[in-house]
Every structure is written in C-alpha cells, then in structure tokens.
C-alpha positions in Angstrom: 1.8 -11.0 19.8 -0.3 -7.6 18.8 -3.7 -7.8 20.4 -5.9 -11.2 19.0 -7.7 -10.0 16.0 -10.3 -12.4 13.9 -8.5 -13.6 10.5 -10.9 -11.5 8.7 -10.0 -8.1 10.3 -6.4 -9.3 10.3 -6.9 -9.5 6.5 -8.6 -5.9 6.1 -5.9 -4.6 7.3 -3.3 -5.9 5.4 -5.5 -5.6 2.5 -5.5 -1.8 3.6 -2.0 -1.4 4.6 -1.2 -2.8 1.0 -2.9 -0.2 -0.5 -1.7 2.4 1.0 0.9 1.9 -1.1 -1.5 4.7 -3.0 0.9 7.0 -1.7 3.7 5.5 -4.0 1.9 6.5 -6.5 2.0 10.1 -6.0 5.7 10.0 -5.3 6.5 8.7 -8.7 4.2 11.7 -10.4 5.0 14.6 -8.2 8.8 14.6 -6.8 8.4 18.2 -5.5 5.8 17.0 -3.4 7.6 14.9 -1.3 8.7 15.0 2.4 9.4 13.6 5.8 5.9 13.6 6.8 4.5 11.5 3.4 7.8 9.1 3.8 7.3 8.9 7.7 3.0 7.7 6.4 3.9 5.0 3.5 7.1 3.4 6.1 4.3 3.3 9.2 1.9 1.8 6.8 4.8 -0.5 5.3 5.1 -1.7 9.1 1.6 -2.4 9.9 1.6 -4.6 6.5 4.6 -6.4 8.2 3.4 -6.4 11.6 0.2 -8.0 10.9 1.4 -10.8 8.6 3.8 -11.7 11.4 0.6 -12.3 13.5 -1.4 -14.0 10.5 0.8 -15.9 8.5 -1.5 -17.3 6.4 -2.8 -14.3 5.0 0.5 -14.4 2.4 -1.1 -15.9 0.0 -3.9 -14.1 -0.6 -1.8 -10.8 -0.9 -1.4 -10.4 -4.5 -4.9 -10.5 -5.1 -5.7 -8.7 -1.9 -3.1 -5.8 -3.5 -4.8 -6.3 -6.9 -7.9 -5.6 -5.5 -6.9 -2.5 -3.3 -4.9 -1.0 -5.7 -7.8 0.0 -8.4 -9.5 2.1 -5.1 -6.1 3.3 -4.1 -5.3 4.5 -7.9 -9.5 6.1 -8.0 -7.9 8.2 -4.1 -4.6 9.1 -5.9 -6.0 10.6 -8.8 -8.2 12.4 -6.7 -5.6 13.4 -3.9 -3.4 14.6 -6.5 -5.4 16.2 -8.9 -3.8 14.2 -11.7 -6.0 12.5 -14.2 -7.0 8.8 -13.4 -5.8 8.0 -16.8 -2.6 8.4 -15.2 -2.2 5.9 -13.0 -1.9 2.3 -14.7 -5.0 0.0 -14.1 -3.1 -3.0 -12.5 -0.9 -2.6 -9.7 2.5 -1.8 -10.9 4.6 -3.2 -7.5 5.0 -6.5 -6.2 3.8 -6.9 -2.6 7.5 -7.7 -1.6 7.9 -4.2 -3.6 5.2 -2.4 -1.6 6.3 -3.5 1.2 9.9 -3.1 0.9 11.4 -0.4 2.5 14.7 0.6 0.5 11.7 0.9 -2.3 11.1 4.1 -3.4 9.8 4.7 -7.1 11.2 6.6 -9.4 
C-alpha cells in the first residue's frame, strides 16, 4: 500500500486525476497535436486515479459526482490551453468515470 494519506486528500487526488481528462478534450479537438508525451501524461493520470481507488475503494461511489464537478474547471483549462472557444467543449462531461480511467479509451 502506498503512503497513508487522509481520505480527504485521497479524494482530492482522485478528483484531480480524473479531472486531468481535460487532456482528452484537446486530444479530441486537436488531433494534429497529439504526441507521445501527451498520451503518456493522460496514461499517468489514469494510473494515479487507479492507485488512489485501490488504496481507498470507498471513494468509488463518489467519483461520478466528483468528475462532473471537476470537469467544469477542466473544460475551462482545456479552452485556455488550446485557444479554442469554451463553447467547443460540452458543459457536462461527455465521458463516464469508466471511460476516463480506461487505458484503451481515446476519443475521436
């Protein structure tokens, strides 16, 4: 088991890892800019989310709501990072927690 951290800290880390799916929005909208580093970054965040959930399985039921909440900020950050209009990104997270954490899932 990894370092013992508080449940609140673990939840925040899991939310942050899930929110890093903001990399998936630009991935979908800017296929010409996809690269190995970008893919690795998304994979690392997926690994971190899995690690936190392995260490704190009681967090699993909280993830859908946490992802929905975190997506709002992630969409803003994705718009800023890509230079695309915020309206290009859905208001509601288009992916499930399962998709966000699935190493085989790469949108469009």
